[in-house]
Residue, then its C-alpha position, 0 to 999 in steps of 0.5 A: x153724712x151728718x153725725x148718725x145716731x147710731x154707728x153699727x160696725x159690722x154688715x154681717x147678718x146680726x149687724x144688718x138685721x140689727x141696722x135695720x131693726x133700728x132704722x124702722x124706729x126712726x134713727x139714723x143708722x151707718x154700717x161700718x165694715x172693714x170688708x162690707x156686707x156679707x164678707x165673713x161667715x154670713x156668706x159662707x154658712x150653711x143657710x139653716x135657721x136651727x131653731x131646734x139646735x137649744x142645746x149649747x155646744x159646751x155639754x157633758x155629750x161634747x166632753x165625752x166625744x171630745x178627746x177621740x176627736x181632737x186626737x184627728x187633725x181632720x176631724x169635727x173638733x180641733x185645735x192646731x198645735x201652734x194654738x193649743x196654749x193660746x186657748x188653753x184659758x178659754x178651753x177651761x171656761x168651756x169646760x166649766x161650761x159643760x157642768x150640768x147646772x151650767x148646761x141646763x141654764x144655758x139651754x133655757x136661755x138659748x131657747x128663749x133667744x131662740x123662740x124669740x127669733x122663730x117668732x120675728x124671722x117671718x115678719x122681718x123676711x116680710x119687712x124686708x121683701x126678704x120673704x121669698x128666699x125662706x124655704x122649710x125642707x126639714x133636716x135629718x140627722x142619721x146615725x151609723x148604730x143603734x148605741x149612736x141614736x140612743x146616745x142621741x135621745x137625752x138632747x131629743x128628749x130636752x127639745x121634746x120638752x120645750x115643744x120641738x116637733x121631730x119623729x124618729x125614722x128607720x132606714x126605710x123612711x130615712x130612704x123616702x125623705x132622702x134618697x142616696x142615703x149610704x146603708x151605713x146610715x140604719x136611724x134617723x131623726x126628722x125634723x120637719x120645722x127646719x127651716x132655711x134660707x136661699x142662700x147666706x150670702x144673697x140674703x145678707x147683700x139683700x138686707x144692705x141693700x134694703x138698708x140702704x134703699x131706706x136712706x142708710x150708708x154702708x162704710x168700709x172701715x176697720x174700726x181699732x177703737x171705741x171712745x166714751x164722749x160727752x153724748x156718745x161716742x167715738x168711733x176710730x179707725x186703725x186709718x185714724x179716721x174719726x166718726x161720731x155717734x149717739x151710740x154703737x152697736x159692735x156686731x163684728x163678729x170674731x173681731x169685736x173682742x178686739x174692739x171691745x178691749x178698748x172699753x177695757x172689756x175683756x171677753x172671752x171670743x174665739x174664733x171657730x173657724x168654719x170649713x166648706x165646699x160648695x157643689x154645683x146645684x146638680x152635684x146631688x139631689x139633695x132633698x133636705x139638709x143632713x147632718x152627720x152629727x157624729x162626724x160634725x158635718x152638714x150638707x145643705x141645699x142652696x139656690x146657688x149650689x150644694x154645700x158640704x161643711x161644718x166642724x170646729x178647727x178653734x184655731x184664732x184669726x191669724x194661722x193659715x187655712x187648712x183646706x184639707x179639712x174641707x177637702x175630709x169633709x168632701x170625701x166623706x159626703x162623696x162616701x156617704x151619698x150615693x151619686x154625689x158628683x164632687x168636681x167643681x166645687x169652691x172652698x171657703x173658710x170663715x171666722x165664727x165668733x164663740x164664747x164659752x158658753x155657747x151663748x153670745x154677748x148681748x147687752x150694754x158695755x161696762x164702760x158706757x150705756x151709749x155701746x151696745x154689744x151683739x156677737x158670739x153666737x156661734x153657729x147660730x149667728x143666722x138664726x138668732x139675727x132677727x130676735x137679736x136685731x129687735x132686743x138691739x132696737x129695744x135697748x137703742x130705745x129705751x124700750x123692755x127687752x122681750x126675754x131676760x138678758x141676764x144670762x147673755x150679758x157682756x160682763x158674765x165671765 
């Protein structure tokens, strides 16, 4: 194809959403990805549009839980010993981001992006012929004790103040919402305004097809370097192939910081390695997504099966997968859900791009306004994809974004 107006690096849900949004503004767009559409975290996530998750992972609450969790190599939060020294600077930034004043700042910023993303979601799905994939089946967070429930209340109060609907429920109502929960769960909180997608991989592939059907091109290449040139950007692949565009959107997930480094930018992006097992659809009669917060994982109903996964392993991009983590979550789920059949599952591990303050990097590169960053969404890439796409399209077309981007500045570190 002729030199495109825009090259989007990354064919995950954020990159493809941004490409479609740019395309809708009349721009000629090329998408480049090292593996192709839906090859990374966009394929294996829990499928939730978690608009109620306005509280950052970096918080005083997580600091209280972290010491206990870190002692369990298969627990909700772990750092492999081989990676501990390397991640120490990121962990220090994470600790600083847990200070109450910073948490309040991050929560306000996260809320603004969540509100925007929720408002943009259904129009975006309608425009891409994917609205039929949207589900509104709610989420049930469960607690094993009165103490665990009470510890969650400050977070729910923050959500209440932001207009998020929920109700606390006792065991009898929990059993109505989701039959088969083990009796160890005595209290819960049901969030009816919790959306999900039928299957995140199929959704992302549908976005790729929509983009192509309107003249978009997707190529496979591992991009290594960006270079500023007059009136545009050189995009150079690891094999030396040269592409050029007027503007570039960097949305390569957990690999984004490596490419940004070629522009002299040092962004402290780390990798949350997420694990799951997807069971056959008849493995359990799941009525709503269930969050086992004390154990750091969720069970989600997809059109393609029952997905058991979550937790955080801060282990970078190079270490081999530790599928004992998937097995540990599945074993717990078998205990927590009466009648769950654990047989026939497919294991998965993927990379979730995470910044220390739990906010993504959305904005222009320091070296040139012709490169726009859109990465680091952590657990919330699917959730915030439509909102991020609109912001990126605004930046590409020199329009003022609808929210303040200062908290998301790639240069804030």
